[in-house]
N, C-alpha and C positions, 0 to 999 in steps of 0.2 A: 100784605103779601103773605103770603105762609112765610117761615121762616126756614126752610130749607128750601126756596122758589130760585134760589138762585147758586152760580155753582160757588162762589166763596164761601158761602155757608154748608154745602157740601161737601167740601175739599177739608174744610176746618175738621167740620161731623167726622168725616172717614179720619182724620187725622189721630185724633182724639178717642175713638174707640178701637184705632187700630196700636194705639203706644203709651193705652191709660197703665197696661201693668209694668211695661219697661222703665225699670229704675225709678218706680213711683216715689224712691225713699230716698233717692240721693243726693239731694240736694237739702244740707244741714246748716242752720244757724245759729247751733249751740253742738257743742264738744260733750259726750257725757264723761261724768268725772264718777271711780270707780268702776264697778262691773259693766262692761261696754253689751247693750243688748243686741243681738243680731238682729239687722230687720228681717222681715220676711216677706222677700216681695211679689210672693203670692197672693197673698193676702188684696184684695180690690178693694179699696173702700167704695163707696153707692155713689159719692162724687163724679166717680171714674165711668160710672156706669150709663155713660149718658146715651148709649141703643133706650134704654129702659125708661130713663124718664122723660127725655124732651120731646117725643110725643105727646106724654102730656101736658107739654106747657105750650104747647104751638097752638098760637091765637090766642093766649090768654095773657091777661094782666095780672102781672108776679109780685108778691111782695117777699123778701127774704132775711129770715134771720142768720143772720153773719159774724164774722168778727176773720181773725188773721189766719185760722184754722181752716176756714173753708174754701176752701183747694181743691183743684183738677192734679195730678202729679201727669208728668209727661217724660218725656229724655233728657230732656236741658233742665228739669227739677220741676218746678208747680208754678199752674197759674190761677189765679183766683179766680172762686168760683163768680162772681157777681160781673167781673171782668171778661171771663169765659162768654158767660152767656149773653153779657149785652153785645158782642164782637159777633155772638151768634146768631145777632139778631132777635133775641126773647127781651118782650116788653118788660123789663123790671122797671116797675112803676116806683118803689121805695124798699128801702136796706133801712130793718132793722137791729140796732147796733145794743147787745147785754154789758155787763160788767166790763173794764177796760176800752171799749170802744169798738167799732169798725177794722181799724187799721192799728187796736190796738195797743197806745202810748196813754192810756189812763191809769194812774196807780188804783191798788185795793179798796172800793171804798169810795172814790174819789164819782164825782157826777158826769155821767157823759153827757154831751152838748149838742141839739138837735143842729144839722146841718147840711152840703152839699159836700157829696164827694167830688172833689178837685178832678179823679182821676177818670171818672166816667157820666157824670155832672147827675146821680141820680139820688135825689134827697133821702137825707139817712134822719130817721127818728132812733132818739134815744128809750132804749129802755132799761135804763139805772139811774133813778135820779126819782123825782115825781111823779114818773110815769115809769111805772114796770110794766103794765100790761097795753097793749095798743086797743086804744079808744075806736067805739064802732063809727067817729069819720076817719081815722087814720086807716081803717079796713073797707071803708064803705068801697071804692071803687077796681078792690082786686078781687080775682079770680080765684086766684091757691097762693096759699102760702108756704114758702117752701123754707123748710128751719135745717139748717148744717153746722153744726160747733162741736169741735173736740170736745168732750168730755173727759175727766177723770179719776169717775168712779167712786166720788166721796160726797156724801151728806152734804155739807155746808158749801159744795164748791157751787156757787150760786146759779149755774150756768141750767141744773135742771128746774129750777124754780122758774126760771125766766122759759125754758121749754112748758111747765103745767099753766102759765098766764096766759100764755100764745095763745096754747091750745083752748082754754078758757074763752078766748076772748071770737076765735075761730068757730068753738058752738054755738057761741050766742048767734051770731048771724049768719051761720051755717058755713060759714067757709072754708073746703077745703085744707088741709097743711098736708105736705110731704116730708118726711122726716129721712132728710139723706143719712144712713148711719154710718159711725166710725167705730173702730177698734177701742174697747176699755183697757186701759195700759194698768188698772189696779181688778179685771175684773175674772180676775181665777180665785177668789174668794170672797165670804161674808162674815163679816166680823163688826165688832164695836156693840155702844150701847144704842137702843131703839128709839128715836125721838117719842117723847109722850107731847099727844094731843094739845095740851095747855103750855107747850113751849115752842109752840110752831113761829116759825118767823122766814125772814126771807133766807138763812141758812138751814130752813129745815122745812118744808110744808108738808111732810106725809110721814104718818108712822113707821118708816123704815133706817134699817140699821145704819151705822155711820160710814161703812163701807159693804154697797149692795150688791155689786157681782152684778152690773148688766149693762150693758150698750142703752145710749137714747133712744134707741127702738124699742126695744125691750122694754125699757122703761115709760114708755110714752103707750104703749099698748097695755100698761099694768095700769097708769092713770087711768085709761080710756074704760078699761076690765072689771076694776075695782070699784067705779062710782065715785074716783078721787076729783074728779072736775065739780068745778063749781055748781051748788043744787044739782047732783047725779047727772050733769049732764054727759053726751057724749060727743067729741069728734069726728069728723069726718077724717081720717086718718087712713094715710098708706105709708110704708115704711121701705123704703127700697134697701133693700140688702147689702152685708158686705155679701163675698166671694170666697171662701178658706177659709174663714175665720172660726175660729172656737174659743172657747175662755180661756182655754188652758196658752193661748198663743201670745208670745212675747211682742212685743210691736213695740218699736223706738219712734218717739213723735218726733218725727223731721224740724217740725214750727216748735218752737216753747207755746203749750197752751195759756200761757197768762203770763203778764212780766217777771214773774215772781216765781214759775218752775219751769227753767231754764232750762235742765237737762233730767236723762231717768232717775239719775237717784233723788232728785228734789222729788219727782212725781211717785217714786213708789216708798218716800219716807213723809210725803205728804199728809196722808193719812192718820200718822201717829202724832206728829208735829205740828201739824195744824193745828191740834188743842192750846197752845203755845199761845195762840191768837188772840185767845178769851183770857192770858194771863199777862205780867208784866215784864214776864220773860223773852228775850228778844231770839228771834227763833231764824234770824241768819241775813234778814230783813237790812237794807245799808248791807250790805258786802255783796261778793260775785257768788256767793254758796249760800243762798234762800234754800230755808229749809235744809238744811244739810249741816247746820250745825244749831246749837243752843247756848244761852248764856246769858248773865244779866252781873250788873255790878252788886248787887246785895246778897249775891250766893256766894260761900266760903272760900275763897281763893286757894285755902290749903285743899279743897280737897280736887283741883281740879290743875291738869299740868298748862290745859290749853286755854288762850285769854284770844282775843279778836275787839276792834274798837270801829259799831258801826258809822258810815256816814252817810248820809242823801246819795242817791244814788238814780239810776233809771229804774221805775217802778217805785221807788219809795221815796220818796221827797222830806218826810218826816220818822226815820224810823225808830223804833223805842231804844232807849238807854244812848242816845246818840251822841256820838263823842266821846263814850264813856267805856272804860275798859269793863270785859265783858268777860267774865271764867264760867266755864262750862265744857261741853265736849262737841269733837271734830266727827262727824261721821259722814264724809263724803267718801268714804270710801266701802261705804254700803254697800252690799249685795242688794238682788230683790229680793221683795218681802213677802210670805206670803201671808203675813196677819198683818192687824194692827197693835198695835203695843204702849204699854201705858210708861216701860221701864225707864222711860228718860222723863216722862213730865214729873213721876215719882222721885226719882232720881235726884231730879230739880227743886223741888217740891221739900224734901228731907233737908236739900243742904243749902237753904234759904235761910240768911242769917235772922230775918224780921219776918215771919209767916205772913205778919198780914199787907205785904206787898205783895204777895204771889199773885192772888186769884184775882183777878175782875170778873166779879160772882154773875152778873147779867150777862156778860161777854161769852162766859165760861158755859155759860147754863143753856146760851144759843148755840156752840160749836156742838158739846155734847146732847143739848137734848135731851136733859134731864138735870135736878138737882143735885141726886145722887153721887152722881162720879163726883164731883168737888166731896161731898160729905163723905165719901167711901177715903178719897186722897186723907181729908185732913184726919181720917180715925185710925190713918197707919196702915189702913188693910194691904194685904200685899197683891201683887196683879194678879197671880191665878185666884184667890181670894173676889177681887174684884169681877173676872170673867166670867169666873160661876153665877153671878147672877145676872147675867146676858144669855146664856143657854136657851134659856125657855120661848126667848122673844126669837132668839137667832132661827129656830127650830120653828118656830111660827112662820118666821119671814118666808125660809124656803120653803116653806110648801103652796103660800102666794105665788113666788116667783118662778116657780116653776110653771107657771101654768104659761107665763107669757115668755118664757126662754125662747129664742128664733135658732140657735146657736147651741151645740154642744157644750 
């Protein structure tokens, strides 16, 4: 039966098309701390542009890569994309779940299990664990794959790695892939060290800067256009674009994109404080201020007025420095950043009493994408001196990036 053949589906589709812009960011499950970034209601996420992509799904067997941010906004808040499409009669065969899971309950790094979604009855296939790339068997019955995940524009945020592996799997089988685009809250700048190929990992598969200033749709075009998919293959890619978005747009995320990014402040600080994931310093996990503070018990308490004690909580079952008093800095009142900064990592290293306790070298290299950054910090280089060594790579990347930008 065609998906628009009954009155119920037609009325529901009409409602979505008419109301998708109105109040699309009204419902908030997190309250920003520090600078409150005013939502721009005129920005329409691609998922709301049902009139564009629903005809392309009609009569097709559909797979969807989704997480809790994969929503359609409306006057009463939002509805998950999978729930919406199922209610419309779209034949959703499988949901593919990235890090943190389909409904978003798993810790960072925790394996996500296969299962069945209790709400829709749709099978869920994990893409975080042993199976990070959809297999031929998992894709065989699908006519099209839909990818809709909110990104934060940082190379070691694993969703762009998921995007690449899904595109590779689709390219191998000739399965079309549709990316429903969303704003990048850190999309207004490009900064940080560029990953070196020999340090490729799930925290960075391609030689791009730590902050790359692109939406998922733009980055998907780069993966295709630069021949970065396995064996130089190209996916049959469609990007459903945002409306009224530019890279300068301030965009408040009404849904936390992962358990430990609870608000706008954590998201703007994540490119800088995320480097602490490759150290023994706690970056707020085990508190309600994830990626808005940093500290450790082995840092010099005489240099800091601020301290806190990490304890297990939602999103962090075993935080670093659990139960210990951490001395460090509170950054929860920080304004929106237009660069990533090393000053806090340099500060923490400088004030670590036993320097051998600071770096988790393998992890830090994966996050930085290079061995050089740790060496530079250990050698006592200033932030300006270190950043000067990035500039040639950043300029080269910006020239490549320019070819694939959809938005100003």
